[in-house]
PAKEKOL-998369 format. One record per residue (C-alpha): residue number from 1; y, z, x; residue in three letters. Coordinates in Angstrom, 2 decimals. Layout:
NUM  Y  Z  X  ala
...
END
This chain:
1  -19.19  61.90  54.14  lys
2  -19.71  65.71  54.34  glu
3  -19.69  65.88  50.56  phe
4  -22.33  63.19  50.36  ala
5  -24.47  64.94  52.98  arg
6  -24.31  68.36  51.31  glu
7  -24.24  67.53  47.61  glu
8  -26.17  64.29  47.20  leu
9  -29.89  63.96  47.60  ala
10  -31.02  61.32  50.03  glu
11  -32.55  59.10  47.36  asp
12  -29.40  59.39  45.21  lys
13  -27.15  58.50  48.14  ala
14  -29.34  55.53  48.94  ser
15  -28.93  54.17  45.40  ala
16  -25.15  54.59  45.51  ile
17  -24.90  53.00  48.94  leu
18  -26.89  50.03  47.66  thr
19  -24.34  49.50  44.90  ala
20  -21.32  49.61  47.23  val
21  -21.48  46.04  48.59  pro
22  -22.03  44.70  45.07  val
23  -19.08  46.62  43.63  val
24  -16.82  45.69  46.53  val
25  -17.77  42.02  46.29  thr
26  -17.20  42.03  42.54  arg
27  -13.81  43.76  42.99  ala
28  -12.72  41.15  45.52  ile
29  -13.89  38.34  43.22  cys
30  -12.05  39.90  40.29  asp
31  -8.85  40.17  42.29  phe
32  -8.79  36.53  43.37  phe
33  -10.13  35.29  40.04  phe
34  -7.41  36.98  38.00  his
35  -4.74  35.79  40.43  arg
36  -6.02  32.24  40.00  ser
37  -6.24  32.82  36.27  leu
38  -2.55  33.69  36.14  leu
39  -1.77  30.46  38.00  gly
40  -3.98  28.54  35.57  tyr
41  -2.15  29.94  32.53  asp
42  1.19  28.93  34.05  gln
43  0.00  25.43  34.96  val
44  -1.65  24.92  31.56  glu
45  1.53  25.91  29.70  lys
46  3.72  23.74  31.93  trp
47  1.44  20.71  31.59  trp
48  1.19  21.12  27.81  ser
49  4.99  21.17  27.44  glu
50  5.53  18.35  29.95  thr
51  2.90  16.14  28.31  lys
52  4.49  16.68  24.89  ala
53  7.90  15.71  26.31  thr
54  6.51  12.57  27.94  leu
55  4.74  11.54  24.73  lys
56  8.04  11.96  22.88  gly
57  9.27  8.81  24.65  asp
58  6.68  6.29  23.51  glu
59  7.80  3.54  25.86  gln
60  7.78  5.83  28.89  leu
61  4.36  7.27  27.93  trp
62  2.80  3.82  27.53  gln
63  4.05  2.73  30.94  arg
64  2.81  5.97  32.46  leu
65  -0.63  5.37  30.95  leu
66  -0.67  1.88  32.42  glu
67  0.25  3.08  35.91  gln
68  -1.43  6.48  36.11  glu
69  -3.98  6.47  33.28  gly
70  -6.88  7.47  35.53  met
71  -4.86  10.28  37.09  leu
72  -3.85  11.61  33.66  leu
73  -7.50  11.68  32.62  arg
74  -8.37  13.51  35.85  arg
75  -5.72  16.13  35.11  ile
76  -7.06  16.72  31.60  asp
77  -10.60  16.86  32.97  ser
78  -9.52  19.29  35.70  gly
79  -7.85  21.56  33.14  met
80  -11.03  21.53  31.09  glu
81  -13.16  22.32  34.16  asp
82  -10.97  25.30  35.03  val
83  -11.30  26.54  31.45  gly
84  -15.10  26.21  31.68  asn
85  -15.06  28.12  34.98  gly
86  -13.12  30.88  33.26  arg
87  -15.93  31.27  30.74  arg
88  -18.66  30.96  33.39  asn
89  -17.16  33.77  35.45  tyr
90  -17.30  36.16  32.51  ala
91  -20.97  35.20  32.04  met
92  -21.93  35.61  35.69  tyr
93  -19.94  38.76  36.45  ala
94  -22.49  41.13  34.92  asn
95  -24.35  42.26  38.05  phe
96  -27.38  40.22  37.11  gly
97  -28.29  41.67  33.73  gly
98  -27.64  44.37  31.18  ser
99  -26.43  47.86  32.05  asp
100  -29.97  49.20  31.67  phe
101  -31.44  46.57  34.02  glu
102  -28.82  47.20  36.68  val
103  -29.32  50.96  36.43  leu
104  -33.08  50.59  36.94  asn
105  -32.46  48.36  39.93  leu
106  -30.11  50.86  41.53  leu
107  -32.56  53.70  40.91  asn
108  -35.21  51.79  42.84  asp
109  -33.25  50.54  45.88  pro
110  -34.85  48.48  48.66  pro
111  -36.27  50.43  51.56  gln
112  -36.32  49.91  55.30  gly
113  -34.09  47.41  57.08  asp
114  -32.84  45.92  53.79  asp
115  -31.62  49.23  52.42  ala
116  -27.95  48.41  53.04  leu
117  -28.16  44.77  51.87  asp
118  -27.35  43.47  48.41  ile
119  -30.54  43.42  46.36  pro
120  -31.87  39.84  45.90  pro
121  -31.65  40.11  42.11  lys
122  -27.93  40.93  42.38  leu
123  -27.26  38.41  45.11  leu
124  -27.49  35.28  42.94  asp
125  -24.93  36.41  40.30  pro
126  -22.59  37.60  43.05  ile
127  -22.84  34.21  44.78  leu
128  -22.19  32.47  41.46  leu
129  -19.08  34.62  40.93  cys
130  -17.84  33.78  44.42  val
131  -18.51  30.09  43.75  his
132  -16.54  30.11  40.47  glu
133  -13.59  31.87  42.11  val
134  -13.60  29.32  44.93  ser
135  -13.87  26.39  42.50  gln
136  -11.01  27.65  40.35  met
137  -8.78  28.06  43.38  his
138  -9.59  24.58  44.70  gln
139  -9.16  22.86  41.31  arg
140  -5.84  24.53  40.65  leu
141  -4.55  23.62  44.10  arg
142  -5.52  19.96  43.61  lys
143  -3.82  19.88  40.22  leu
144  -0.69  21.79  41.19  arg
145  -0.08  20.35  44.64  asp
146  -1.28  16.80  44.07  gly
147  -1.95  15.24  40.70  ala
148  0.77  16.94  38.66  leu
149  3.53  16.19  41.16  trp
150  2.44  12.57  41.40  arg
151  2.64  12.22  37.61  val
152  6.09  13.80  37.58  val
153  7.36  11.47  40.32  glu
154  5.92  8.42  38.55  thr
155  7.47  9.48  35.22  ala
156  10.85  9.95  36.88  gln
157  10.61  6.47  38.40  gly
158  9.70  4.91  35.05  ile
159  12.59  6.76  33.38  his
160  15.03  5.29  35.89  lys
161  13.60  1.82  35.33  glu
162  13.96  2.16  31.55  leu
163  17.55  3.35  31.92  gln
164  18.31  0.34  34.12  ala
165  16.67  -1.98  31.59  asp
166  18.66  -0.46  28.73  asp
167  21.89  -0.91  30.67  ala
168  21.46  -4.68  30.87  val
169  19.39  -5.39  27.76  ala
170  20.82  -6.36  24.41  glu
171  20.77  -3.78  21.68  thr
172  18.89  -4.69  18.48  pro
173  22.27  -5.22  16.77  trp
174  23.58  -7.50  19.51  gln
175  20.37  -9.52  19.37  ala
176  21.11  -10.67  15.79  val
177  23.10  -13.91  15.84  ser
178  25.77  -14.97  13.37  ala
179  23.59  -17.84  12.13  ala
180  20.73  -15.46  11.37  glu
181  23.06  -13.11  9.54  gly
182  24.64  -15.86  7.42  val
183  21.22  -17.29  6.52  ala
184  19.93  -13.85  5.51  ala
185  23.00  -13.07  3.39  leu
186  23.00  -16.39  1.57  leu
187  19.32  -15.96  0.82  glu
188  19.90  -12.41  -0.43  ala
189  22.63  -13.49  -2.89  ile
190  20.43  -16.41  -4.04  arg
191  22.93  -19.01  -2.94  his
192  22.19  -22.49  -4.25  glu
193  24.28  -25.44  -3.11  arg
194  23.99  -27.07  -6.55  ser
195  26.00  -24.19  -8.03  glu
196  28.87  -24.88  -5.60  asp
197  29.44  -28.28  -7.20  asp
198  30.26  -26.95  -10.66  ile
199  33.73  -25.76  -9.62  ala
200  36.33  -27.15  -12.03  gly
201  33.78  -28.67  -14.39  ser
202  32.38  -25.56  -16.11  asp
203  34.46  -22.38  -15.53  pro
204  32.02  -20.28  -17.58  met
205  28.99  -21.27  -15.50  glu
206  31.00  -20.89  -12.31  gly
207  32.09  -17.39  -13.26  ala
208  28.52  -16.33  -14.10  leu
209  27.19  -17.74  -10.79  ala
210  29.86  -15.91  -8.77  val
211  29.30  -12.70  -10.75  met
212  25.60  -12.78  -9.92  arg
213  26.33  -13.39  -6.23  arg
214  28.79  -10.49  -6.09  leu
215  26.29  -8.16  -7.76  glu
216  23.67  -9.05  -5.18  leu
217  26.26  -8.73  -2.40  leu
218  27.07  -5.22  -3.62  ala
219  23.36  -4.37  -3.73  ala
220  23.04  -5.44  -0.08  cys
221  26.08  -3.34  0.86  ala
222  24.61  -0.29  -0.93  ala
223  21.28  -0.67  0.86  glu
224  23.01  -1.01  4.22  leu
225  25.14  2.07  3.51  thr
226  21.95  4.12  3.02  glu
227  20.50  2.67  6.22  phe
228  23.62  3.50  8.27  ala
229  23.84  7.04  6.88  gln
230  20.15  7.67  7.54  ala
231  20.43  6.35  11.10  thr
232  23.54  8.28  12.17  ser
233  26.28  9.43  9.77  pro
234  28.57  10.32  12.69  ala
235  28.27  6.96  14.48  cys
236  28.31  4.73  11.42  ser
237  31.70  5.69  9.96  ala
238  33.24  2.27  10.68  gly
239  30.32  0.37  9.15  ala
240  30.28  2.60  6.07  ile
241  34.04  2.09  5.61  ala
242  33.58  -1.69  5.78  ala
243  30.66  -1.60  3.34  leu
244  32.75  0.51  0.97  thr
245  35.36  -2.27  0.97  val
246  32.63  -4.68  -0.13  val
247  31.28  -2.32  -2.80  leu
248  34.69  -1.51  -4.28  asp
249  35.89  -5.09  -4.02  gly
250  32.76  -6.54  -5.70  ala
251  33.02  -4.01  -8.52  ser
252  36.69  -4.72  -9.20  ala
253  36.19  -8.49  -8.97  leu
254  33.29  -8.49  -11.42  asn
255  35.37  -6.52  -13.92  glu
256  38.04  -9.19  -13.68  glu
257  35.40  -11.90  -14.09  leu
258  34.23  -10.28  -17.30  leu
259  37.79  -10.34  -18.59  ala
260  38.20  -13.95  -17.47  met
261  35.16  -15.02  -19.49  leu
262  37.19  -14.35  -22.64  asp
263  39.81  -16.86  -21.47  asp
264  38.35  -19.13  -18.74  pro
265  41.51  -21.07  -17.92  thr
266  42.50  -22.70  -14.66  glu
267  45.32  -20.17  -14.23  glu
268  42.86  -17.28  -14.66  ala
269  40.58  -18.78  -12.03  glu
270  43.43  -19.11  -9.53  lys
271  44.53  -15.54  -10.19  ala
272  40.99  -14.29  -9.64  trp
273  40.55  -16.28  -6.42  leu
274  43.81  -14.83  -5.11  lys
275  42.58  -11.33  -5.97  met
276  39.29  -12.09  -4.15  phe
277  41.19  -13.16  -1.03  ala
278  43.37  -10.04  -1.12  glu
279  40.49  -7.59  -1.61  leu
280  37.92  -9.06  0.79  leu
281  39.86  -11.48  2.98  gly
282  42.47  -9.25  4.59  thr
283  42.41  -6.20  6.82  gly
284  40.07  -5.28  9.65  asp
285  36.89  -4.57  7.71  ala
286  34.96  -7.12  9.78  gly
287  35.98  -5.49  13.04  ala
288  35.09  -2.04  11.66  lys
289  31.69  -3.33  10.58  met
290  31.03  -4.69  14.07  glu
291  32.19  -1.50  15.76  glu
292  30.20  0.76  13.43  gly
293  26.95  -1.19  13.74  met
294  27.29  -1.43  17.52  ala
295  27.66  2.36  17.68  ala
296  24.40  3.06  15.84  leu
297  21.76  4.64  18.13  pro
298  19.04  2.05  17.43  leu
299  15.70  2.32  19.21  lys
300  14.51  -0.77  21.09  pro
301  12.31  -3.11  19.06  asp
302  9.46  -2.50  21.50  ser
303  9.31  1.19  20.51  ser
304  8.76  0.43  16.81  leu
305  5.57  -0.61  15.05  glu
306  5.46  -4.01  13.37  ala
307  6.25  -2.93  9.79  lys
308  9.31  -0.70  10.48  pro
309  10.55  -3.23  13.08  arg
310  10.42  -6.04  10.51  ser
311  12.16  -3.91  7.87  ala
312  14.94  -2.97  10.29  arg
313  15.32  -6.58  11.40  ser
314  15.94  -7.64  7.79  arg
315  18.63  -4.98  7.38  leu
316  20.33  -5.87  10.65  leu
317  20.46  -9.52  9.65  lys
318  22.03  -8.58  6.31  leu
319  24.52  -6.37  8.12  ala
320  25.42  -9.22  10.45  arg
321  25.82  -11.50  7.44  gly
322  28.24  -9.08  5.77  ile
323  30.13  -8.66  9.03  gln
324  30.55  -12.44  9.19  val
325  31.49  -12.51  5.48  phe
326  34.31  -10.02  6.11  leu
327  35.51  -11.86  9.22  ser
328  35.13  -15.52  8.32  asp
329  37.02  -17.23  5.54  gly
330  34.61  -20.19  5.41  ala
331  31.70  -17.96  4.41  leu
332  33.76  -16.12  1.81  arg
333  34.81  -19.46  0.33  ala
334  31.17  -20.52  0.21  gln
335  30.21  -17.41  -1.77  val
336  32.81  -18.10  -4.52  val
337  32.58  -21.90  -4.37  ala
338  31.42  -22.22  -8.03  pro
339  34.91  -21.09  -9.06  leu
340  36.90  -22.90  -6.41  gly
341  38.41  -22.19  -3.01  glu
342  40.35  -18.96  -2.47  pro
343  43.85  -19.25  -0.98  pro
344  44.27  -18.61  2.74  ala
345  46.56  -15.58  2.67  leu
346  46.32  -15.11  6.43  glu
347  44.36  -16.60  9.28  ala
348  41.14  -14.88  10.22  asp
349  42.21  -13.09  13.39  ala
350  39.23  -10.81  13.83  ser
351  37.90  -10.89  17.39  pro
352  34.39  -11.00  15.98  thr
353  34.90  -14.05  13.78  ser
354  35.52  -16.71  16.40  gly
355  33.27  -19.68  15.87  gly
356  31.54  -18.25  12.81  leu
357  32.79  -20.82  10.36  ser
358  30.39  -23.33  11.85  thr
359  27.54  -20.84  11.52  ala
360  28.30  -20.12  7.87  ser
361  28.50  -23.82  7.03  thr
362  25.25  -24.58  8.82  ala
363  23.49  -21.76  6.99  ala
364  24.54  -22.72  3.48  ser
365  20.84  -23.00  2.77  ala
366  18.30  -20.85  4.61  pro
367  17.18  -22.68  7.72  ser
368  15.51  -21.98  11.05  ser
369  17.97  -19.83  12.98  pro
370  18.82  -20.66  16.55  ser
371  17.85  -17.22  17.64  arg
372  15.46  -14.62  16.26  arg
373  15.21  -10.90  16.43  thr
374  11.70  -9.78  17.48  pro
375  9.69  -9.36  14.31  ala
END
């Protein structure tokens, strides 16, 4: 005060005193604005990461949109409004004009009773700054203390509901019936009942028909091996082992068929049928196939678009058909019927083959299955 009295001229002191309330007000606004700005950056980062996580679960996100779609739009709109306020503050916090204009204003301060008040030209920008600070604080508080927590609570509730649904719902693999699998497999190997009737009458034709069926069966097994490996190599070990049995067995059997074509005798046919029964009719390949397919982490049908869902459904039906083929002697006999009936080396004891003989007989030609996987 003494310094100002002795060193500053009265008109100079008046100009500086006029600027004090403006500078103080701006400093207070800056303090609260930047504190709110820090909170906005934290909320924006958290919401961006949380939203990306929620969208990663398509089923959860769709349900959340159905239940809280309006609130989600309000959050995005609120974030945008806060961002606009951030830009507005920088525009308004300029003391009402350029540096030259403000300097001229301070050099010509108001006189009389208004000498210590904020000049009218500076008052409007200061009020706008105060308004933007207040708006940012209020918007952030509404987002942080209300809308965001409500979305989080709703998402948690939906997640629990989905977990409960998954616990009781069938997996895509379990939803494929034996009849569907048998029908798909017989269609894939181009099974025709008329070919089954040539057994004993034309060994050459019978051998060629069976050879073609085994080649197509091996092609199905190869395609399913790629599918299982692409889905989860770690979980599909059992299924891949079972499919390898089919691939190796079909290859060895077709080599023997080629040799048999040089001498298509009844004894050669019986020897081949016995080899077929030994390679593909014994062991636990069917049980391994069931265990491996059940272990695959398959997404629910509802989370897939129509085209990939249909493609996966076809593969699952083929896999079920091969699982039945490995477990059920009736279906295996149907595949090689053009050459005759393979000997029953041992009863089918697989826990997954019970009742499948009826399914394989009923599906000797593609028909409407009793149960369908969602397309």
